[in-house]
Backbone of each chain as ProteinMPNN parsed JSONL, in Angstrom:
{"seq_chain_A": "EIVMTQSPATLSVSPGERATLSCRASQSISSTLAWYQQKPGQAPRLLIYDASTRATGIPARFSGSGSGTEFTLTISSLQSEDFAVYYCQQYNDWLPITFGQGTRLEIK", "coords_chain_A": {"N_chain_A": [[81.217, 95.83, 116.987], [81.192, 94.076, 114.323], [83.197, 91.498, 113.132], [84.371, 90.682, 110.236], [86.074, 87.835, 108.851], [88.03, 86.612, 106.296], [88.781, 83.501, 104.265], [90.783, 81.397, 101.9], [93.885, 83.62, 102.489], [94.804, 84.048, 100.132], [94.015, 82.41, 97.323], [94.904, 79.838, 94.643], [93.994, 78.714, 91.866], [93.143, 76.968, 89.289], [91.921, 78.012, 85.627], [88.924, 77.157, 84.872], [88.424, 75.616, 86.603], [86.772, 74.81, 89.739], [86.294, 77.704, 92.239], [86.164, 77.958, 95.874], [85.497, 80.48, 97.954], [85.505, 81.545, 101.53], [83.873, 83.317, 104.179], [83.695, 84.249, 107.367], [81.778, 85.48, 110.353], [81.991, 87.362, 113.231], [79.596, 87.189, 114.992], [76.124, 86.07, 114.601], [74.961, 87.141, 111.439], [72.719, 86.679, 110.391], [71.497, 86.447, 106.974], [72.495, 88.92, 105.987], [74.484, 89.679, 104.166], [77.114, 90.48, 101.458], [78.818, 90.113, 98.668], [81.922, 91.041, 97.178], [84.021, 92.189, 93.93], [86.822, 92.736, 93.159], [89.204, 94.454, 90.723], [92.622, 94.867, 89.599], [93.308, 98.376, 90.114], [90.499, 99.024, 89.858], [87.39, 100.144, 90.959], [85.442, 98.317, 93.59], [83.12, 96.173, 93.032], [79.566, 95.241, 92.944], [78.548, 91.521, 93.837], [77.065, 89.727, 95.029], [74.502, 89.711, 97.228], [72.375, 89.811, 100.289], [73.364, 87.125, 100.835], [73.021, 85.226, 98.709], [71.561, 86.185, 96.639], [71.986, 87.085, 93.212], [73.643, 90.046, 91.748], [72.609, 92.533, 89.09], [73.551, 91.444, 86.183], [75.47, 89.86, 86.878], [77.323, 86.629, 86.356], [75.847, 83.678, 86.264], [77.896, 81.473, 86.955], [78.56, 82.587, 89.414], [77.948, 81.882, 92.524], [76.215, 82.284, 95.82], [76.157, 81.368, 99.321], [74.804, 80.441, 102.594], [74.337, 81.503, 105.989], [74.061, 82.873, 109.21], [76.647, 82.505, 110.741], [78.594, 81.682, 108.874], [79.536, 81.703, 105.602], [79.763, 81.32, 102.016], [81.168, 81.892, 98.997], [80.824, 80.666, 95.677], [82.226, 80.235, 92.678], [82.047, 78.47, 89.736], [83.368, 77.55, 87.19], [85.91, 79.001, 86.562], [86.783, 81.599, 84.773], [89.306, 83.866, 82.84], [89.098, 86.161, 83.372], [87.844, 86.368, 86.222], [89.905, 86.218, 87.927], [90.763, 87.967, 90.337], [90.755, 90.189, 93.743], [88.364, 89.394, 96.161], [85.954, 90.216, 98.479], [83.801, 90.425, 101.452], [80.961, 91.513, 103.052], [79.553, 92.701, 105.957], [75.918, 93.32, 106.775], [74.503, 93.58, 108.788], [74.765, 95.06, 111.154], [74.825, 98.017, 111.104], [75.975, 100.583, 111.533], [79.408, 100.509, 112.41], [78.901, 99.133, 108.888], [80.938, 96.335, 107.903], [84.028, 95.078, 106.347], [84.985, 92.054, 105.2], [89.051, 91.06, 104.904], [89.492, 90.337, 102.551], [89.86, 87.884, 99.821], [92.602, 87.089, 97.764], [92.27, 85.745, 94.288], [94.126, 83.811, 92.43], [96.08, 82.73, 89.477], [96.4, 79.331, 88.999]], "CA_chain_A": [[81.593, 95.627, 115.965], [81.358, 92.771, 113.793], [84.463, 91.374, 112.826], [84.506, 89.722, 109.137], [87.04, 86.785, 108.421], [87.933, 85.571, 105.487], [89.625, 82.44, 103.894], [91.962, 81.789, 102.609], [94.175, 84.924, 102.311], [95.246, 83.874, 98.683], [93.62, 80.997, 96.562], [95.402, 79.545, 93.698], [92.91, 77.781, 90.908], [93.513, 77.137, 87.376], [90.822, 78.357, 84.883], [87.963, 76.293, 84.483], [87.916, 74.748, 87.914], [85.915, 75.978, 90.932], [86.642, 78.249, 93.369], [85.313, 78.221, 96.882], [85.922, 81.465, 98.941], [84.595, 81.369, 102.707], [83.761, 84.92, 104.913], [82.959, 84.232, 109.024], [81.284, 86.728, 110.866], [82.076, 87.1, 114.766], [78.628, 86.744, 115.537], [75.538, 85.686, 113.593], [74.35, 88.467, 110.988], [71.533, 86.077, 109.242], [71.892, 86.301, 105.589], [72.717, 89.938, 105.866], [75.797, 89.775, 103.548], [77.389, 90.978, 100.38], [80.41, 90.009, 98.452], [82.569, 92.158, 95.99], [85.031, 91.849, 93.558], [87.702, 93.821, 93.053], [90.354, 94.051, 90.044], [93.451, 96.086, 89.997], [93.125, 99.301, 89.519], [89.195, 99.47, 89.567], [86.113, 99.971, 92.356], [84.715, 96.99, 93.87], [81.646, 95.517, 91.982], [79.021, 94.248, 93.778], [78.27, 90.616, 93.048], [76.064, 88.962, 95.666], [73.699, 90.247, 98.424], [71.508, 88.845, 100.994], [74.06, 85.806, 101.091], [73.045, 84.18, 97.853], [71.376, 86.762, 95.283], [73.002, 87.744, 92.226], [73.674, 91.512, 91.329], [71.945, 92.502, 88.173], [74.331, 91.353, 85.208], [76.17, 88.775, 87.255], [76.895, 85.771, 85.43], [75.427, 82.191, 86.971], [78.49, 80.863, 87.604], [79.072, 82.912, 90.975], [77.026, 81.873, 93.688], [76.683, 82.676, 97.33], [75.518, 80.233, 100.55], [75.41, 80.462, 104.032], [73.768, 82.301, 107.065], [74.442, 82.945, 110.739], [77.874, 83.164, 110.747], [79.232, 80.924, 107.696], [79.153, 81.891, 104.161], [80.81, 80.841, 100.854], [81.351, 82.434, 97.332], [81.533, 79.671, 94.678], [82.839, 80.571, 91.203], [82.022, 77.068, 89.352], [83.892, 77.345, 86.279], [86.781, 80.176, 86.641], [87.387, 82.546, 83.567], [90.288, 84.537, 83.241], [88.146, 87.74, 84.235], [87.389, 85.837, 87.242], [90.821, 86.415, 88.82], [90.555, 89.328, 91.379], [90.247, 90.033, 95.026], [86.987, 89.417, 96.646], [85.543, 90.818, 99.84], [82.654, 89.996, 102.053], [80.741, 92.992, 103.813], [77.917, 92.289, 106.47], [74.981, 94.591, 106.971], [73.1, 93.364, 109.986], [75.033, 95.599, 112.403], [74.695, 98.663, 110.035], [76.988, 101.477, 111.699], [79.51, 100.477, 110.931], [79.3, 98.086, 107.977], [82.647, 96.007, 107.865], [84.049, 94.073, 105.196], [86.701, 91.23, 105.453], [90.139, 91.593, 104.485], [89.715, 90.098, 101.162], [90.73, 86.78, 99.238], [92.905, 87.126, 96.4], [92.233, 84.485, 93.752], [95.026, 83.938, 91.621], [95.732, 81.853, 88.406], [97.496, 78.395, 89.419]], "C_chain_A": [[82.001, 94.714, 115.4], [82.566, 92.588, 113.125], [84.61, 90.107, 111.575], [85.842, 88.999, 108.913], [87.229, 86.014, 107.285], [89.021, 84.598, 104.853], [89.724, 81.702, 103.009], [92.29, 83.425, 102.225], [94.266, 85.007, 100.742], [94.679, 82.566, 98.289], [94.059, 81.035, 95.396], [94.415, 77.97, 92.927], [93.09, 78.052, 89.43], [91.962, 77.056, 86.486], [89.908, 76.962, 84.521], [87.431, 75.148, 85.813], [87.209, 75.825, 89.062], [86.506, 76.113, 91.673], [85.989, 78.477, 94.548], [86.328, 79.206, 98.053], [85.273, 81.477, 100.405], [84.944, 82.685, 103.58], [83.266, 84.103, 106.333], [82.857, 85.493, 109.366], [81.476, 86.439, 112.543], [81.086, 87.074, 115.464], [77.571, 86.838, 114.627], [74.545, 86.967, 112.777], [73.294, 87.515, 109.807], [71.851, 85.849, 108.15], [71.873, 87.887, 104.88], [74.242, 90.471, 105.296], [76.111, 89.73, 101.965], [78.679, 90.397, 99.986], [80.661, 90.797, 97.048], [83.383, 91.466, 95.158], [85.514, 93.194, 93.165], [89.053, 93.598, 92.19], [91.321, 95.043, 89.937], [93.062, 97.055, 89.209], [91.429, 100.036, 89.316], [88.364, 99.412, 91.044], [86.137, 98.404, 92.401], [83.466, 97.015, 93.188], [81.103, 94.494, 92.922], [78.592, 92.772, 93.065], [77.122, 89.853, 93.239], [75.528, 89.874, 96.849], [72.746, 89.421, 98.722], [72.04, 87.461, 101.228], [73.93, 85.391, 99.723], [72.34, 85.211, 96.678], [72.258, 87.584, 94.328], [72.787, 88.85, 92.157], [73.036, 91.488, 90.079], [73.78, 92.215, 87.107], [75.546, 90.355, 85.427], [76.26, 87.573, 86.553], [76.554, 84.672, 86.854], [76.303, 81.645, 87.603], [79.231, 81.411, 88.805], [77.603, 82.697, 91.849], [77.286, 82.188, 95.163], [75.894, 81.755, 98.114], [76.024, 80.954, 101.661], [74.321, 81.57, 104.596], [74.344, 82.338, 108.65], [75.92, 83.594, 110.915], [79.262, 82.793, 109.554], [79.153, 81.168, 106.691], [80.505, 81.446, 103.217], [80.444, 81.721, 99.684], [81.98, 81.347, 96.555], [81.408, 80.264, 93.282], [82.692, 79.289, 90.571], [82.689, 77.103, 88.446], [85.136, 78.671, 85.94], [86.948, 80.35, 84.977], [88.356, 83.493, 83.928], [89.974, 86.01, 83.617], [87.98, 87.324, 85.452], [88.29, 86.459, 88.49], [91.196, 88.167, 89.179], [90.662, 89.163, 92.635], [88.658, 90.184, 95.125], [86.951, 89.676, 97.841], [83.932, 90.859, 100.118], [82.113, 91.235, 103.074], [79.346, 92.341, 104.41], [77.303, 93.81, 106.506], [74.121, 94.521, 108.241], [73.496, 94.286, 111.061], [75.231, 96.982, 111.037], [75.751, 100.147, 110.199], [78.009, 101.039, 112.754], [79.368, 99.392, 110.025], [80.939, 97.545, 107.947], [82.434, 95.15, 106.749], [85.377, 93.316, 105.767], [87.731, 91.541, 104.961], [90.462, 91.245, 102.969], [90.196, 88.509, 101.1], [91.095, 86.801, 97.991], [93.151, 85.797, 95.305], [93.0, 84.768, 92.488], [94.96, 82.621, 90.327], [96.948, 80.929, 89.045], [98.265, 78.117, 87.938]], "O_chain_A": [[83.112, 94.28, 115.704], [83.017, 93.552, 112.506], [84.874, 88.929, 111.818], [86.799, 89.762, 108.78], [86.723, 84.897, 107.173], [90.191, 84.967, 104.957], [88.726, 80.984, 102.947], [91.475, 84.259, 101.833], [93.818, 85.992, 100.154], [94.927, 81.606, 99.019], [93.826, 82.071, 94.773], [94.264, 76.802, 93.287], [93.149, 79.056, 88.721], [91.089, 76.21, 86.683], [90.326, 75.946, 83.964], [86.537, 74.308, 85.922], [87.154, 77.05, 89.173], [87.277, 75.266, 92.123], [85.076, 79.293, 94.419], [87.339, 78.915, 98.692], [84.059, 81.371, 100.229], [86.105, 83.08, 103.689], [82.356, 83.287, 106.186], [83.52, 86.441, 108.945], [81.119, 85.368, 113.032], [81.301, 86.941, 116.668], [77.787, 87.631, 113.71], [73.639, 87.585, 113.334], [73.224, 87.743, 108.599], [72.639, 84.907, 108.065], [71.462, 88.159, 103.752], [74.948, 91.352, 105.786], [75.425, 89.007, 101.243], [79.562, 90.19, 100.819], [79.868, 91.068, 96.146], [83.602, 90.277, 95.389], [84.96, 94.27, 92.94], [89.926, 92.832, 92.6], [90.932, 96.186, 90.177], [92.621, 96.961, 88.063], [91.163, 101.135, 88.83], [88.703, 98.741, 92.018], [86.614, 97.566, 91.636], [82.922, 98.066, 92.85], [81.592, 93.502, 93.462], [78.314, 92.774, 91.866], [76.36, 89.394, 92.387], [76.262, 90.742, 97.32], [72.251, 88.559, 97.996], [71.307, 86.631, 101.764], [75.059, 85.075, 99.35], [72.731, 84.869, 95.562], [73.031, 88.5, 94.612], [71.63, 89.116, 92.481], [72.778, 90.333, 89.74], [74.856, 92.739, 87.391], [76.382, 90.05, 84.576], [75.199, 87.288, 85.998], [76.888, 84.818, 88.03], [76.029, 81.214, 88.723], [80.28, 80.914, 89.216], [76.522, 83.276, 91.742], [78.418, 82.326, 95.628], [74.887, 81.312, 97.562], [77.005, 81.678, 101.828], [73.632, 82.31, 103.894], [75.218, 81.527, 108.957], [76.244, 84.76, 111.143], [80.365, 83.32, 109.407], [78.08, 80.621, 106.437], [81.693, 81.294, 103.499], [79.312, 82.196, 99.591], [83.172, 81.04, 96.591], [80.34, 80.757, 92.92], [83.634, 78.658, 91.052], [83.196, 76.003, 88.669], [85.016, 79.216, 84.843], [87.178, 79.458, 84.16], [88.398, 83.966, 85.064], [90.758, 86.803, 84.139], [87.946, 88.365, 86.11], [87.887, 86.96, 89.54], [91.668, 89.111, 88.546], [90.691, 87.98, 92.974], [87.915, 90.862, 94.416], [87.967, 89.391, 98.476], [83.052, 91.195, 99.326], [82.913, 91.815, 103.808], [78.434, 91.759, 103.822], [77.81, 94.923, 106.362], [73.232, 95.303, 108.578], [72.674, 94.414, 111.968], [75.862, 96.658, 110.031], [76.221, 100.71, 109.211], [77.665, 101.125, 113.932], [79.873, 98.399, 110.548], [81.924, 98.283, 107.967], [81.414, 94.652, 106.273], [86.34, 93.701, 106.431], [87.573, 92.582, 104.323], [91.396, 91.702, 102.31], [90.767, 87.946, 102.034], [90.29, 86.605, 97.081], [94.061, 84.984, 95.468], [92.721, 85.643, 91.668], [94.062, 81.783, 90.241], [98.028, 81.346, 89.464], [99.243, 77.372, 87.881]]}, "seq_chain_B": "EVQLVESGGDLVQPGGSLRLSCAASGFTVSTNYMTWVRQAPGEGLQWVSVIYSGGSTYYADSVKGRFTLSRDNSKNTLYLQMNSLRPEDTAVYYCAVDTAKYLAYWGQGTLVTVSS", "coords_chain_B": {"N_chain_B": [[71.767, 105.268, 83.434], [73.356, 104.519, 86.013], [76.106, 106.642, 87.444], [79.238, 107.53, 88.896], [81.424, 110.129, 90.092], [84.424, 110.728, 91.203], [86.297, 113.358, 92.584], [89.048, 115.679, 93.667], [91.249, 114.344, 94.938], [94.288, 114.3, 96.294], [97.801, 115.294, 97.158], [98.781, 116.129, 100.203], [100.01, 118.012, 102.95], [100.654, 116.478, 106.321], [97.991, 117.434, 108.782], [96.541, 119.061, 107.068], [94.245, 120.032, 105.021], [91.474, 118.812, 102.872], [88.911, 118.622, 100.309], [86.872, 116.06, 98.982], [84.75, 115.575, 96.086], [81.819, 113.637, 94.779], [80.27, 113.503, 92.028], [77.546, 112.876, 90.731], [75.286, 110.908, 88.589], [72.447, 109.968, 86.38], [70.737, 109.11, 88.76], [69.557, 110.602, 91.796], [71.227, 112.122, 94.306], [70.185, 112.94, 96.644], [67.834, 111.537, 97.227], [69.163, 109.092, 98.149], [70.921, 106.737, 100.263], [74.107, 107.633, 100.842], [77.326, 106.768, 100.764], [80.758, 106.614, 101.995], [84.007, 104.84, 101.279], [86.987, 103.791, 102.185], [90.406, 102.884, 100.863], [93.438, 101.879, 101.835], [96.62, 101.983, 100.532], [97.295, 98.928, 98.843], [95.81, 97.395, 101.238], [92.652, 96.345, 102.546], [89.123, 97.345, 102.274], [87.542, 100.218, 104.145], [84.728, 101.687, 105.947], [83.85, 104.611, 106.134], [82.045, 106.927, 106.221], [78.625, 107.765, 105.935], [75.622, 109.436, 104.719], [72.497, 109.975, 105.06], [69.288, 109.744, 103.274], [67.519, 111.38, 104.772], [69.41, 113.464, 105.622], [70.78, 112.621, 107.78], [74.234, 112.466, 109.16], [76.719, 110.014, 109.882], [79.851, 108.783, 110.894], [83.005, 106.862, 110.844], [84.782, 105.803, 113.937], [87.366, 106.726, 113.279], [87.646, 108.969, 111.765], [85.789, 110.904, 113.232], [84.693, 113.902, 113.798], [87.069, 115.113, 112.495], [86.285, 114.71, 109.694], [83.974, 115.722, 107.56], [80.594, 115.216, 106.197], [78.705, 116.136, 103.237], [76.155, 117.576, 100.951], [74.957, 118.606, 97.891], [72.109, 119.328, 96.648], [71.452, 120.747, 94.539], [73.35, 120.303, 92.662], [73.373, 117.826, 92.594], [75.845, 116.114, 93.957], [78.15, 115.004, 96.209], [79.974, 115.653, 98.778], [83.064, 115.206, 100.788], [84.557, 116.519, 103.461], [87.718, 116.777, 104.62], [89.476, 117.293, 107.268], [92.459, 118.189, 109.454], [94.219, 116.315, 108.27], [95.803, 112.995, 108.436], [98.683, 111.015, 108.339], [97.669, 108.326, 107.992], [95.587, 108.652, 106.576], [95.762, 108.118, 104.032], [94.612, 106.831, 101.207], [92.595, 105.582, 98.876], [89.821, 106.979, 98.013], [86.355, 106.29, 97.92], [83.305, 106.951, 96.535], [79.924, 105.768, 97.15], [77.03, 104.452, 96.04], [74.411, 103.679, 98.516], [72.327, 101.037, 99.383], [71.287, 100.861, 101.918], [71.977, 98.443, 102.798], [73.926, 96.87, 101.092], [76.304, 98.047, 98.847], [75.603, 99.27, 95.881], [76.613, 100.926, 93.819], [79.481, 102.069, 92.888], [82.03, 104.859, 92.653], [84.849, 105.429, 90.602], [87.026, 105.935, 92.441], [89.429, 108.265, 94.183], [92.523, 109.415, 94.937], [94.081, 110.392, 98.206], [96.889, 111.319, 99.231], [98.778, 111.782, 102.302], [101.291, 113.485, 103.582], [104.393, 114.629, 104.042]], "CA_chain_B": [[72.775, 104.775, 83.823], [74.307, 105.173, 87.498], [77.265, 107.105, 87.131], [79.743, 108.211, 90.186], [82.804, 110.604, 89.581], [85.238, 111.237, 92.499], [87.186, 114.032, 92.267], [89.694, 116.106, 94.675], [92.231, 113.915, 95.816], [95.861, 115.349, 96.049], [98.976, 114.895, 98.347], [98.793, 116.97, 101.415], [100.773, 117.72, 104.278], [99.79, 116.1, 107.848], [97.289, 118.687, 109.539], [95.939, 120.029, 106.186], [92.738, 119.644, 104.516], [91.326, 118.405, 101.221], [87.384, 118.247, 100.011], [86.427, 115.046, 97.964], [83.526, 115.354, 95.493], [81.457, 112.838, 94.248], [79.571, 114.062, 90.893], [76.33, 111.525, 90.476], [74.176, 111.043, 87.403], [71.742, 108.745, 86.506], [69.984, 108.968, 89.892], [69.191, 111.515, 92.472], [71.634, 111.761, 95.282], [68.913, 113.336, 97.712], [66.964, 110.415, 97.726], [69.504, 108.148, 98.353], [71.708, 106.875, 101.02], [75.603, 107.652, 100.159], [78.745, 106.27, 101.397], [82.586, 106.957, 101.26], [84.63, 104.116, 101.582], [88.049, 104.203, 101.577], [91.132, 101.818, 100.831], [94.836, 102.237, 102.012], [97.616, 101.0, 99.856], [97.457, 97.432, 99.236], [94.964, 96.9, 102.081], [91.454, 96.383, 102.178], [88.056, 98.211, 102.392], [87.165, 100.939, 105.39], [83.61, 102.391, 105.78], [84.275, 106.032, 106.424], [80.898, 107.766, 106.322], [77.267, 107.906, 105.17], [74.859, 110.404, 104.584], [70.933, 109.36, 104.763], [68.52, 110.663, 102.422], [66.904, 112.713, 105.478], [70.479, 114.458, 105.637], [71.58, 112.71, 108.899], [75.261, 111.642, 108.781], [77.506, 109.108, 110.302], [81.385, 108.533, 110.778], [83.894, 106.012, 111.479], [85.401, 106.623, 115.073], [88.966, 107.135, 113.142], [87.522, 110.34, 111.297], [85.053, 111.5, 113.442], [85.459, 115.298, 114.071], [87.859, 115.705, 111.575], [85.595, 114.658, 108.424], [82.312, 116.187, 107.565], [79.919, 114.562, 104.603], [77.442, 116.969, 102.911], [75.394, 117.12, 99.603], [74.774, 119.933, 97.105], [70.78, 118.644, 95.699], [71.227, 121.287, 92.893], [74.724, 120.1, 91.93], [73.455, 116.235, 92.748], [77.118, 116.126, 94.317], [78.554, 114.605, 97.472], [81.283, 116.118, 99.209], [83.489, 114.75, 101.752], [85.783, 117.837, 103.788], [88.667, 116.456, 105.376], [90.386, 118.24, 108.077], [93.468, 117.51, 110.241], [94.649, 114.845, 107.518], [96.871, 112.321, 109.248], [99.334, 109.973, 107.382], [97.137, 107.024, 108.414], [94.058, 108.914, 105.986], [96.455, 108.003, 102.775], [94.183, 105.909, 100.734], [91.752, 106.076, 97.66], [88.345, 106.966, 98.466], [85.146, 105.638, 96.742], [81.869, 107.303, 96.958], [79.112, 104.639, 96.6], [75.336, 104.333, 96.6], [74.181, 102.758, 99.609], [70.998, 100.698, 99.515], [70.982, 101.088, 103.215], [72.535, 97.169, 103.403], [75.145, 96.77, 100.78], [76.698, 99.315, 98.263], [75.08, 98.997, 94.8], [77.208, 101.371, 92.826], [80.746, 102.621, 93.081], [82.748, 105.8, 91.362], [86.384, 105.279, 90.067], [87.852, 106.739, 93.205], [90.32, 109.245, 94.093], [93.508, 109.382, 95.739], [94.583, 111.297, 99.031], [97.996, 110.998, 100.04], [99.084, 112.445, 103.336], [102.772, 113.169, 103.641], [105.47, 115.605, 104.173]], "C_chain_B": [[73.492, 105.342, 85.397], [75.835, 105.381, 87.164], [77.999, 107.85, 88.443], [81.021, 108.656, 89.742], [83.312, 111.015, 90.772], [86.277, 112.172, 91.894], [87.894, 115.036, 93.489], [90.723, 115.7, 95.59], [94.008, 114.442, 95.472], [96.814, 114.909, 97.056], [98.865, 116.476, 99.14], [99.657, 116.798, 102.562], [100.253, 117.087, 105.555], [99.21, 117.497, 108.571], [96.565, 119.5, 108.333], [94.81, 119.451, 106.054], [92.429, 119.578, 103.128], [89.841, 118.446, 101.524], [87.298, 117.294, 98.716], [84.907, 115.5, 97.251], [83.37, 114.221, 94.853], [80.086, 113.126, 93.333], [78.647, 112.667, 90.877], [75.735, 111.919, 89.262], [73.303, 109.717, 87.256], [70.512, 108.162, 87.592], [70.108, 110.158, 90.668], [69.85, 111.351, 93.654], [71.187, 112.13, 96.598], [68.383, 112.697, 98.195], [67.545, 109.207, 98.145], [70.36, 107.818, 99.493], [73.157, 106.72, 100.444], [76.473, 107.354, 101.179], [79.943, 106.396, 100.904], [83.07, 105.684, 101.763], [86.2, 104.201, 101.3], [89.096, 102.809, 101.646], [92.439, 102.358, 100.732], [95.267, 101.449, 100.939], [97.794, 99.688, 99.946], [96.639, 96.862, 100.188], [93.579, 96.9, 101.526], [90.466, 97.41, 102.442], [87.492, 99.049, 103.942], [85.931, 101.635, 105.063], [84.125, 103.538, 106.381], [82.979, 107.217, 106.706], [79.845, 107.458, 105.666], [76.381, 109.198, 105.803], [73.352, 109.802, 104.172], [70.097, 110.384, 103.918], [67.945, 111.912, 103.215], [67.962, 113.759, 106.043], [71.233, 114.011, 106.803], [73.0, 112.02, 108.498], [76.113, 110.94, 110.077], [78.867, 108.977, 110.063], [81.661, 107.42, 111.425], [84.3, 106.767, 112.727], [86.581, 107.174, 114.658], [88.823, 108.555, 112.328], [86.392, 111.174, 111.909], [85.446, 112.625, 114.318], [86.217, 115.705, 113.28], [87.145, 115.711, 110.147], [84.207, 115.028, 108.45], [81.662, 115.7, 105.8], [78.333, 115.749, 104.527], [77.106, 116.775, 101.413], [75.2, 118.422, 99.187], [73.41, 119.309, 96.13], [70.86, 119.383, 94.592], [72.047, 120.656, 92.26], [74.569, 118.201, 91.668], [75.032, 115.55, 93.027], [77.153, 115.632, 95.825], [79.619, 115.097, 97.727], [81.786, 115.643, 100.47], [84.828, 116.068, 102.35], [86.146, 116.828, 104.683], [89.552, 117.316, 105.825], [91.381, 117.549, 109.008], [94.134, 116.24, 110.027], [95.819, 114.429, 108.414], [97.626, 111.626, 107.76], [98.269, 108.585, 107.174], [95.768, 107.218, 107.273], [94.567, 108.865, 104.499], [95.349, 106.812, 102.449], [93.139, 106.401, 99.498], [90.243, 105.998, 98.349], [87.406, 107.027, 97.456], [84.087, 106.096, 97.48], [81.259, 105.872, 96.322], [77.489, 104.764, 96.642], [74.775, 103.155, 97.496], [72.581, 102.556, 99.533], [70.344, 100.574, 100.962], [71.419, 99.066, 103.653], [73.393, 96.936, 102.726], [75.338, 98.128, 99.276], [76.79, 98.691, 96.666], [76.069, 99.337, 93.647], [78.43, 102.247, 93.338], [81.256, 103.49, 91.984], [84.384, 105.034, 91.385], [87.198, 105.392, 91.606], [88.696, 107.59, 93.095], [91.258, 109.205, 95.124], [93.807, 110.517, 96.665], [95.946, 110.34, 99.793], [98.418, 112.229, 101.26], [100.493, 112.152, 103.568], [103.309, 114.333, 103.558], [106.42, 115.7, 103.422]], "O_chain_B": [[74.004, 106.433, 85.645], [76.603, 104.522, 86.729], [77.356, 108.734, 89.009], [81.759, 107.898, 89.113], [82.578, 111.731, 91.453], [86.983, 111.884, 90.927], [87.106, 115.176, 94.424], [91.089, 116.271, 96.617], [94.561, 114.842, 94.448], [96.428, 114.032, 97.829], [98.877, 117.605, 98.65], [99.985, 115.722, 103.062], [99.065, 117.369, 105.715], [99.929, 118.457, 108.848], [96.021, 120.566, 108.621], [94.366, 118.543, 106.757], [93.054, 120.22, 102.284], [89.429, 118.342, 102.679], [87.605, 117.692, 97.592], [83.974, 115.747, 98.015], [84.332, 113.644, 94.346], [78.969, 112.996, 93.834], [79.137, 111.546, 91.012], [75.662, 113.095, 88.904], [73.459, 108.672, 87.888], [69.704, 107.246, 87.438], [70.913, 110.935, 90.155], [69.339, 110.482, 94.361], [71.744, 111.687, 97.603], [68.166, 112.777, 99.404], [66.823, 108.274, 98.496], [70.729, 108.899, 99.952], [73.413, 105.804, 99.662], [76.315, 107.689, 102.353], [80.257, 106.331, 99.716], [82.516, 105.339, 102.807], [86.603, 104.662, 100.232], [88.772, 101.82, 102.303], [92.742, 103.143, 99.833], [94.648, 100.509, 100.442], [98.353, 99.185, 100.92], [96.633, 95.634, 100.098], [93.278, 97.3, 100.401], [90.932, 98.465, 102.873], [87.033, 98.315, 104.817], [85.901, 102.213, 103.977], [84.96, 103.341, 107.264], [83.14, 108.238, 107.375], [80.051, 106.784, 104.657], [76.431, 109.735, 106.91], [73.136, 109.248, 103.094], [70.251, 111.605, 103.922], [67.837, 113.052, 102.762], [67.626, 114.709, 106.75], [72.237, 114.659, 107.097], [73.012, 111.135, 107.643], [76.05, 111.455, 111.194], [79.164, 109.062, 108.872], [80.974, 106.928, 112.32], [84.259, 107.995, 112.791], [87.064, 108.053, 115.371], [89.83, 109.257, 112.235], [85.979, 112.121, 111.24], [86.222, 112.55, 115.271], [86.182, 116.933, 113.194], [87.385, 116.673, 109.418], [83.406, 114.648, 109.305], [82.158, 115.837, 104.682], [77.416, 116.018, 105.303], [77.688, 115.936, 100.725], [75.254, 119.35, 99.994], [73.641, 118.868, 95.004], [70.409, 118.881, 93.562], [71.673, 120.295, 91.144], [75.255, 117.48, 90.943], [75.382, 114.566, 92.376], [76.205, 115.877, 96.571], [80.444, 115.027, 96.816], [80.949, 115.632, 101.373], [85.807, 116.384, 101.674], [85.384, 116.141, 105.363], [90.297, 118.004, 105.127], [91.159, 116.384, 109.335], [94.511, 115.392, 110.835], [96.6, 115.188, 108.988], [97.268, 111.7, 106.585], [98.249, 107.967, 106.109], [95.011, 106.274, 107.049], [93.906, 109.503, 103.679], [95.175, 105.923, 103.282], [92.976, 107.602, 99.282], [89.749, 105.102, 99.033], [87.514, 107.621, 96.383], [83.851, 105.845, 98.662], [81.735, 105.135, 95.459], [76.971, 105.337, 97.6], [74.731, 101.963, 97.191], [71.742, 103.455, 99.587], [69.17, 100.267, 101.167], [71.105, 98.578, 104.739], [74.308, 96.591, 103.474], [74.454, 98.915, 98.936], [77.657, 97.923, 96.251], [76.39, 98.55, 92.757], [78.235, 103.099, 94.205], [81.127, 103.239, 90.785], [84.804, 104.21, 92.197], [88.178, 104.649, 91.658], [88.958, 107.914, 91.937], [90.84, 108.957, 96.255], [93.836, 111.634, 96.151], [96.019, 109.319, 100.478], [98.336, 113.434, 101.02], [100.953, 111.021, 103.725], [102.67, 115.19, 102.946], [107.279, 116.559, 103.618]]}, "name": "protein", "num_of_chains": 2, "seq": "EIVMTQSPATLSVSPGERATLSCRASQSISSTLAWYQQKPGQAPRLLIYDASTRATGIPARFSGSGSGTEFTLTISSLQSEDFAVYYCQQYNDWLPITFGQGTRLEIKEVQLVESGGDLVQPGGSLRLSCAASGFTVSTNYMTWVRQAPGEGLQWVSVIYSGGSTYYADSVKGRFTLSRDNSKNTLYLQMNSLRPEDTAVYYCAVDTAKYLAYWGQGTLVTVSS"}
């Protein structure tokens, strides 16, 4: 099973600033990585797939990069609605798909 | 518009059973992969089970032999039969449309609490 590790666990950033979230895979997963956003009391929402492709309707301030074992989600200018928990998920090894433990993005 | 509505979550005693439903609209369940993911209180996301369009099912080791995933094509609904429930099964259970890579659409979830 591929283990996904996200860092930091909590990130404090001011509105308007850039946020950079990291995700590391325990072995190479090429670009088979997705990012999700989850707000309190809501289901996760797909943001990015194939490491860098934005899902339908996702604003351009969200971008993903990386391949192999190191991945990054960048939010270029934080809006109030962006403060949430973010999860990465690998699908290189399909059964099981595995998620990172999440990064909580909070207002500084 | 794709919509997924889960139901069936409840408080159940250890060793009990529960059946969750996931009613879909805006697409056809039987021609898609469908996945269940759970989230224990305050915790992260854990994959539980998947059903392929061809009908094959797969389970996480933690639920294998206790949970059964099925679908009713006439109702466009997915079911998760959960038996021999344990306290560690306590979680919000989400169904999701699975692209065979990422999970494109999610329901709002249903809470299962296993406690005496």
